[in-house]
C-alpha positions, 0 to 999 in steps of 0.5 A: 533411778533404774528399774533394776534398783527399784524392782526389788521393792515390788513386794516389800514390807519396808517403810517408805523412809527405809526404801528411800534411805536404801536407794539414796533418794529424796522422793518416792512415787507410788500409784494405782490403776483402777479400770471400770469398763472402758474408763481408767483412773490413775492415781499417783502420789509423790512422797517425801522419803525421809518423813513419809509426808505426801507432797503431791497427789493427783488422779487422772480419768481417761478413756482406756484408749488414751491410757498409753498417752496418759502415762507420759502425761503423768510422768511429765506432771511428776517431773514438773512437780519436782522441778525435773528437766525433760526435753521440750522436743515433741518428737522425743516423747518418753513413751512414744515408742509404745505402739497404739491402736485407735480401737480400745478393745485392741489396746486392752488385748495388747496390754494383756499380751505384753503382761504375759510376754514381759513376765520376769521368767516367761514360760511356754504357757505365758508365751502362748497366753501372750499369743492368744491376746495378741490374736485378740488385738488383731481381731479387734484391729487388723491394721494394728502394726504393733500387735503384729510386732509383739506377736512375732516376738512372742512366736520367736521367744516360744521357739527359743524355749526348751523343747520347741522348734526354732526353725518353724518359729523363725518362718512364722515370726518373719511372716507376722513381723513382715505383716506389721512392716507392710502396715507400718514400715517405720515401726521400730519394734518390727525392725527389731524383730526382723533384725534379730531374725536376720542378724542374731538367729539365722546367721549366728544361731542356726545352720551347720553348727547346730545341725538345723536348716534355715526355715522354708520361706512361707507367706501365710501363717495360721493361729488357732485360738481356743474359746474362752467363754464368759471371761468378760475380757474385751476382745475375748473369743466366744468360740474356737477361731482361726487367725490367718495372717498373710503377707505379700510374698515380694516383701519376703525376698529382701534378706538383710533389709532390716539389719541394724544401722552400723552407726547405732550404739544400742543393739535394740531400742524397744522393749520387745527387741531387748527381750528378744536379745536376752531370749536369744542369748539364753537359747544359745547357751542352752544349745551349745557347750560353752567350752566350744563357743566363741568367748566374744559371743558368750560375753555378748550373751551375758551382757544381754542377759544382764540388760534384761535383769538376769544378773545371776545368769550373766554372772554364771556365764562370765565366770565360766568364760573366765575359767575356760579362757582366762586370757580373754580380758574382756570377760573379766572386765565384764564380770567386774562391771556386773559385780560393781553394778550390784554393789558386790565389791567382795565378789570383785575382790575374789574375782580379781584374785582368781584373775591373778591366779589364772591369767597372771597380774599384779598381786600387789595391786589386788592387795591394795584393793583389799586394803581400800575396800576394808577401810573405805568400802565402796568409795575405796573400790572406786578410787582403786578402780580409777587409779588402775584405769589411769595406770593403764592409760599411762602405759599406753593401753586402751581403756574404755572411756565408759569404764573411766566415766563409771569410776568418775561418776561414782567418785562424784566427778560429774564433769569428767564423767560426762566428758568421758561419756561424750568421748565414748559416744564419739568412738561408738563404744558398745559399752554405752549400752550400760547407760540405759539400765545399769545402777552405776549411772543412777547418780547421774540420771537427774542431770539433764546433760546425761539425759540428753546424751542418753536420748541422743544415743537411743534415738539413733536412726530415725524410725517411726514409733507407731501410729501417730496420735491425734 
């Protein structure tokens, strides 16, 4: 089940049976985390959804320094209890991408920073708080490459917020990320930050079209941190302090070194990378008039926002693109996929009628969709969608196998859906990015073949995932 589907229940008053019924699942996992000093206890329960009966419960006590590895242990225990199937390959640990320090105080500050940085709607204030905590992590462990990557990402996101200087943030973020690279040249999050700077910002988002200059090269940045006496936090500053981060200037002389491998399907593999892509999309929208922007780029921006859970913003952008450039078919398709992922089938019908009105099309087909939706609901839509895609193929038009797989999966044709997804993988279809978070694929997530396919796509070029664990 995707995060998008379950996040709506974070503060609900609904009962477990109600939630299970709405999600269409048999079991619900709930838990709690209690921390006392450098010790942490995680308690988890597996509950039968329909009867609200506790099937299994367990508590885990560990030093705080082991908490990230403990998450993987807990997930594996739950999967074993429900007889789930996980990869036995030790190199593909579910949480192996999370950077870890050997210093408990550094991990504490790092996780506080992540909390601030990964808020649903980060503000300059929360990003400054994240920068504060990352600096504390680096004070505790100056060799913590993951903290440098996170700090660079927070600096970059701060520069993309309204009223900030992106040019300055680019230079600072590059130095900080390069320091992480200097310590651990295989850390994936460092590569994601540097790839965004090199590909998505310097080339695509600043320069003559924005009236901005590229950042002046620097090899040292300073981060001033105000005192926070008496707050009791591990690693908290007791007086005003200054963190100076410097990097070997020779490392800064290789532009393009961190570009994403051309064989990679997913633009970004790590949480920091995905959050940065969404932030860069929002920045681009705020700083350009949509009418003058390339529709391809706008669609890409909307898809990044959708992947970050900002579906309303994504829908607004795609709707505007369809109005401005109605001949851009991919924008209409992306909007339909977005509405389908959220179950807004009536919106799809309205969109389809607008598509016919603005760009021409088959009025009779849309009327048939209306009839099927009225009689059969969601199943009626997917049957109609499958028929439309089949007709396109018969006409010799190109049809994304990802679109075909989504319809097949929704109709219960798992074998055909997997075959279509394998075809999409062979052709490197960029729409495969939807597999990671789109609720459309929830019906297939329990199938180990789907999990293996997703793993093969997300593993991509082999890079280190952080400091090895003992």
